[in-house]
Every structure is written in C-alpha cells, then in structure tokens.
N, C-alpha and C positions, 0 to 999 in steps of 0.2 A: 504494500500500500504506500503510495507516495507521501513523502513528508510534507509538512507545511512549507518548508523552504522550496521543495521541488514544484509544488503547486504555484508558488509565487513566481518562480522562474518561468514556468510555462505561460503564466498570465502576462509577464513582462515581454516574453518573446512574441506572444500573440498580439499584444498591443503594439510592439515595435513593427511587426510585419504588416499589420493593418494600416498603421500610420504611414509606413513607407509606401505601400501600394496606393494609398489615398494621395500622398504627395506626388508620386510619379504620375498618377492619373491626372491630377490637377495641372502639373507642369506640361504634360502632353496636350491637354485641352487648351491651355493658354498658348502653347506654341503653335498649334494647328488651327484652332477654332476661335480663340479669344480675339476680341477687337483691339485691345491695347496690349502690345507686346513689349512696351518699354521696360518692363520688369527684367527682361533679358539683356538689356543694353550693357555692354562692357564699359562704356564711358560716354561722355557727351559727344554730340555730333558737331561737324564742322559748320562754319558760317554758311556754306553753300547749301547744306541739306537740313539744317536744324528745323526749318519750317515744316518738314514732312516727317519729323522724328516719330510721330505716332503711327505713321503708315509704314511699318517695317516691311510689309510685303511689296512695297515699291521696288525695293532692291532684293530682299530675301523672299523671292516668290515661292520658293519651295524650301521650308525651314531645314529640310534634311538633305537638300541638294548641295553640290560642291561649287567650286569656283567658276565653272562654266556658266551656270545660271546667273551668278552674280555679274560676270563679265557681260552677258547678254543684256542685263538690266542697265548697265552703263552705256552700252551701245545704243539701246533704244532711246535713251534721253540725249546722249551726246554724240551719237554716231555721225550726225550731219557735219559737225565740226571736225571730224576725223577723216574727211575725204579731201582729196586734192581739189582745188588749189589751196584749201584752207589749212591743211595739216602739213607741217614741215617734216614730220616723222610718222607717216602713215604706217599701218600694220604691214602693208605690202612691202615696204622697205626692209622689214626684218624677216619677212617670209622669203626674201631673195636668198638663195643658198650662199651667195657670196658674203652675206652678213650673218650667217648662222653662228659664227663664233662669238659674235657680240652678245647673243642671247645667254651665253654662259656667264657673262658678267652682270647683265641686268635684263630681265625678261620684259622687254618693251611691248610684248604682245598683249599683256594684261594690264588693265587700268589700275588694278589694286597693287601693282608693283610700286607705283609712285603715289597713289592716293588711297590711303587706308583710313576708313572712318573709325570713330570712337577712340582716337588716340590724340587728344588735344596737347599732350606734353611734347609731341614731336611734329605737330601739324603747323606748317608755315603758310606763307602767302599762297593763294590759289589752291589750298588744300593739299599742298605737297608734303609728303611724309618721308621723302628721301633726303639725305644730306644735300645741301645746296650745290656741292661740287660734283654731283653725280655725272656730269658731262664727261669727266675724265675717263669713264669706263670705255667710251668709244673714240674720244678725241685726244688721247694722251699725246699724240704727235703733232698737235695743231701748231705748236711753236715752230716746228720744222717746216710744215706745209705752208704756213703763213707767217713770214717774218714779222709782220705788224703785230702779231699776237704773242711774240716771244716774251717770256718772263711774266705773263699775266697769270693771276691766281684763278684757278677753276671755280672758286666761289664767286667770281665776278661775272661769269658767263651770262647770267640772267639779270644783270644790272639794267636799269632803265635805258632803253636805246640800244641795247646790245642784241641778245638773242632770246626768243621765246621758243620753247620746245615744240608747241603745237602750231601756232600761227605766226610765221616769221616773214610773211609776204612783204611787209613794209620795211623790212630790214635786210632783204637780199642785197648783195653787192651791186648788181645791175640796177636795182631800183634806187639805191642810194646815189649811184653815179648819174642816173637820169635826172635827179632833182638837185644836182650840185649848184651852188651859187644862186639859189632862188632868193628873192627878197623876203623879209619877215612877213610883210603883208602883200598878197597878190593884188594885181590891178583889178581883177574881177572877183568879187567876193559874194557869192550867192549859193544857197542850197538848191539841190534839184527840186523842180516843181512837182507838186502832187499830181497824180494822173488818174486816180481811181474813178472819179466822176465822169471823166471824159472817155473812159474805156469800157463802160458797162456792157456794151454790145459785144465786146471782144473777150469778156471773161466767161469761161465755160461754166464756172460754178456760181455765177450770179443769177438769181431767179428773175430774169427780165420779164417772163410771162406773168409773174405775180405783181410786178411793179413796172408797168409800161412807163417809159420816160415821158413825163409831162409835168408842167408846173402846176402844183396844187396850192389852193388858198384855204383859209380857215373855213370858208363855206363848203369846201369839198370834203371836210373831215368826216370819215365814216365811223363816228363814235356812237352809233345807235345803241350799242350794248352798254354804254357808259354815259348816259345823258347828263350826269352831274360833273362831267369833265371840267376842271378848273379853266376859266377863261384865259388866265395868264399862261397856263401850260399850252393851250391851243394857239395863242399868239406867238409863243416861243417856237413851237413846232413849225408854224407857217413861215418862219424866217430861216429855217434850216436847209441844209443840203438834202435832207430827206424829202421835204416838201418840194424842193426844186426838181428832184429826181423821180417823183411819183410814188414815194413810199408813204402810205397813209397810216393812220393810227393803228389799224388792225394789223399792219405789217409787223409791228412789234408786240402789241397787246393781244393779238390773236394769231400769232405766228404759226405757220403750218407745222404739223408734227412730222415724224420720220416718214410717214406714208403720204405726205403732201396734203393731208386734210387740215382744215382750219381748226385750231384748238379753241377751247373756251376762253372767253375774255379774261385776261390776267392783269390786275391793277399794277402789279410789280413784276414785269417780265425779267427773267434772269439772263445769264450770258448766252444761253442757247438761242434766244431770240435774236441776239446780235450775230450769232454764227450763221444765221440764214443767209446773210449777205457778206459777212466779214469773217468767214471761217479761217482764212489765212492769218489775219490779225489775232484772232483768238488763240489759234494754235501757237503762234509766236509768244503771245502773252503768257500762256501756260508753261512755256519753257523758262521763263524768267522768275525772279524771286517774288514778284508781285502775284503771279498766278499759278505757281507750281503746286500749291495745295489743292487747287481746283483739279489739276491734272491727276492728282493722287486720290481724288474722290473725297477730299476733306472739305470742311467749311472754308470759306475764303480767309485769306490771311488778314490780320489786323496790325496796325502799327505797334500795338502793345507787344506783339510777338517778334518785333525786329530787334536786332542787336546794335543798330545805329540809333543815335539820339532822335527822338520823335516828339511832337507836340502832345502834351497830355490830353488835350481836349479832342485829339483824333485817335486816341488809343483803341477805341472800339469800333472804328470805321471799318467796314468790310470792303476789301479791295476787289471790286468787280469792274466791269466796263464803265458803269455809270458813276463810279467813285471819282473818276477824272472827267469823263464826258457826261456831265450832269444832264439828266433828263429835265426838261424836254428840249433844251437849247442845243446841246451837243456842240458846245463852243470849243473848237480846237485850240484857240488862243488861250482860253482858260486852262485847258488840259495841259498845255505846253509849259506853263509857268506856275500859276496860282494853285493849281491842283497839287503840284509837287511841293511847293512851299507851305501848303496847308498841313503837311505831315512832317517833312524833314527839317530838323533843326541842327544838323551837324555844321561845323564851321564853314565848310565849302558851300553848302546851300545858303546859309545866312549871309555869306559875302556876295552872293550873286547880284543883289540889287545895288551894290556899290561898284560893280565891275563895268569894264568897257563893253562886255558882251550884252549886259542889260541895257546900256545906253543905246547900242545898235538896235536892240529889240524895240525899245520905245520909239526910235525914229521910224522904224518900219510901221509900227502900229499907227503912228501919227500921219502916215502918208508922206513922210519927208525922205524916205529912202525906198529903194526897190524892193519888191516882194521877194522874200527869201534871203534878204541881207541881214536880218536880225538874228540874234543868237539866243535861243531860249534854252531852258533846261532840257526839254525834249529834243531840241536840235542837236545836242551832243549825245545825250544818253539814250535817245530813241530816234536815231538818224533815219533819213530817207535813203533807202538803198534800192538797187535794181534787183528785181525778182523775176526769174524765168517762169512765164505762164505755161509755155510748152516749148517745143524744139525751135520754133520760129518767131516767138513773140515774148516780150518782157514788159514789165511796168515798174514804176517807182512806187514802193510801198514804205510805210512807216514801220520800222523795226520795233515791235512791241516787246521784244525780249531784251530788256535793258542789260542783261548779263552779257550780251553779245559783244559789247564794247567796254565792259566795266573793268575787267582785270584778266591779264595784265593790260594796263591802260594804253599800250602801244597799239592795241587793236582798234583804237579810235582814229589812227592816222589816216588810213584810206577813206573810210566812210564819213569822217567828220572834219578833222583839222585841215586836210589838204584842199578843201573847198575855198579856204580863205588865206591860209598861211603856207610859207615855204616849208619843206621837209626839215631842214636844219633847225629852224626856229621851233617847229612843232616837237621835235625830239627833245630839245633842251627844255621846253615848257613842261612836257609830260614827265621829265625827270626831276623837276624842281618841286619838292614836296611843299615848300613854303608858298610858292606861287599857286599851287593847286588849292591850298587852304584859302588863299585870297581870291579864289575863283578866277585865276588868270588875269587879275588886274595889275598890270605892270609887265616888265620884261624878265625873262629867265636869267638867273645868275648861275646856272649850271651849264657846263660845256660838255656835251656828249661828243666823243671823238669818232663815232662810227663813220661819219661821212668823210672826215679827214683821213681816216685809215683806209677807206675804200679808194680815195683819190691817190694816196701814197702807193697802194698796191697796183693801181692802174699805171702809174708812172713807172714803177719798178718793172712791171711786165712789159711795158713798151720799150724800156731801155734794154731789157734782156732780149727782146725780139730783134731790136735794131743791131745789137752786138752779134747776134747769131747769123746775120746776113753776110 
C-alpha cells in the first residue's frame, strides 16, 4: 500500500504534467491561432516595422516555417526596390557563379543577413544589423582598383554622398561626371506637372464608365440617399477636381463593390472608396509608414504610435486618405503642407516655415511664380515621379510612399533635388545634418568629395590612355 509520501509525489507529478500540457497547449494556441503574438517577441522592433508589431504574421506567416518564408515576406513588401535599375546589388549579382565565393563571407541572398528584427542593441540606420564596415567582405581590394579610395576606412563607405548598398543610381561615377560643375541653383526650377486628370481616358484601371468626364455643379449632386447633406460640404465638392471630372457624391459615398454593384450609402467612406479611382496611390500609401498598418489588416496608424515628435492634439488622428485630403474639399495644397505640419513637430518640420523652400511655396500660391516652382513638404517627401502605365505609356504620379525617398536621404537626389539644384550642391546639402535640421535654409558647410574623386579618376584614366598610345 503506498505511503502518504508516495501519494503526495504522485499528486505532484500529476499536477506538474497537467500544468505542463495546459501551458504547451496555450502556447501552441497563441502561436497559431491567437490574434496578439507579441508575447513571443524576443525584443523591440525597428523604427521601420514597429507600427505593425502586433501583426506578427506579416513576416512570420507560418510560425513553424524557416527562413525561406521569412525571406518571401521581405520580398513581397520590398521586392520592387530590389530590381534593376533601383538595386545596386540585386540577388542576380550573387547568383552569378563568378561571385559565388562572396557568399561564403556574407550571404547577400537573404535580407535577414543584414536586417534582423528584434535586436535594437545592434540595429543602426536603415535597420542595418551588420557592422558598418561590412563592405570589406567583397571590396577589400578597392584601394588597389581605385587609387582615389586608397587609405579610406571601410566604415566610411556609407557616409552621406558616398555609397548606398541598394540604390546607388545617383552616385554612379558616370552620373557624377554628367553633372560636374553645375550651379547651386539651376536656371529652370520647377517640379513635373501633375497628369492624372488629363489622362483619365488612357488609364486602364480608371472607371470612366462610372464617371463620364463632364463638369458637375452643386445642382447635379446625386445625394438623394442623403438629403441632409451639409450645404458647405456640397459647395466644397463643387469646386473640386472630382466635380470637374464627373465624379458625383455617390462615386465615393456609394462606391461600387468588388462585383461592380453600387453599395449602400456610407456617410464615412473608407480608403477602398478612394481605391476605385486611385488604386495606385493607395497601394503606394500602404507601402509607407503612414499606411503600412492598413496593408497589414490593422487599424490605421495614429501619430501617438510614431517615434518622431508629434503634436499632442493629433495623437488620435487616424491616418487615412482623408486625414490629409480633407473631405469634401480634397485640397492638394492643404495636403502638401498644412496636413503635414498638423502632426509633425520635429525640428526639421518646424523650421520649414522659416526656410527658402517655404518662401518659394508662398510665391507660387500667390501667383507670383510659376506653377511647380514652390517647394512644399510633399514636394520633397512625396515627389512627383514617372510611373509606367504599360509597355508604351507612362504618367506622372505623386509618390504616396514617403519611405521611398526618406532614408538613406540620397534617394531624394533624382526625384527631388535635381529639379532645382546642381548635383554637387545637393550632395553637400543632404550630408549636412545641421542644414537638414534648419530645413535647408542656408548653404551647406559640408564638402562631399564624391564628384571631385570621380573627376580625378577620369583625368587619371585619360592620362593612362594617352600614355598607352
């Protein structure tokens, strides 16, 4: 007959076994079925991804899968930037058998080789978790190949105005040489003109049959389902590009569903109503920090969730299309400046209204300068860029993914700075942290040597070619 001690031990073992099974079951449920998996986070997320920290499945689509699934998640979000001509180091370069030996030093085929989440203690600018001198793995002989680089520290490769691993197009030697000796300010200084309204008939995804092009007035408003529509909102709509292009009230408030059927009247239509005509802009918006939570199926981001200084009275503003393009006016001028400054209070943003850029913006708004000559917040951070509609046609669109030119900031050179400034001046300005804090009010005090080095290399190559004759 078992002793009292034996019975106690059996009870303890039974309790331990039951508790262990329950805990394992709970962990398996949380990992596979639970909505909030932040419990499993090994550490805080980087600045680039912290907004979607609650949506672990955005990256870890299969909790039990390996690195292949994680790599595919990176490609699905960032793959567009990893194609030529945008990527200086595409995966194809490292799949070339001639470069196979380089993969032994650093596996450049996988994003997580250089960008590992949940490790804030080793995470640097642009989410880099490799030591800053990682270029040495493949370019140890650069001092021999390029005498202009002799004696340079590999930790300086990514200094402003030098090299970006992914997008180096504005820093290629040939590009630097093409823009030698340009003036600080170009003679013609204007941004590309918007084209959307003028190209509606050419856009394959624009629902022209739902919105035949014609000028609408307040008397044409089809607001029968909402007879109490505010008169001020109606007057605002009548002055918009929507009314000028034939987009009536129901175009947004009763937008067609996925089957093309008119939906019930919605007093507060969401972003999908905008997507009916502006799908490209919405897709780009969801790639950036403002909209990435929407892409992950989460509630819209609010300024309270940002890591940059924001206005307290904007903390709970949900960032959607109408956060900047306020209904019913949809004033792009408001969206380009006042909407930004309604949230952002970092030094760079607060300095804008004391800058030369803002003075140029005011002159344009007053009709004292040409259209496109002013410089707004959006003009730099959401620039107008060329987008291919198909193989034979393109249009100018507003890049709603503000990450596309944010960091490294040399990505701003081609789509932004070079519309008004010479390349040398632009490189120096983007490298001057103090000038950036002042919102570029003044001249740069930093001298980036990239163009000088390119010119020196050109002269040396010319001399060597002449000597060889």
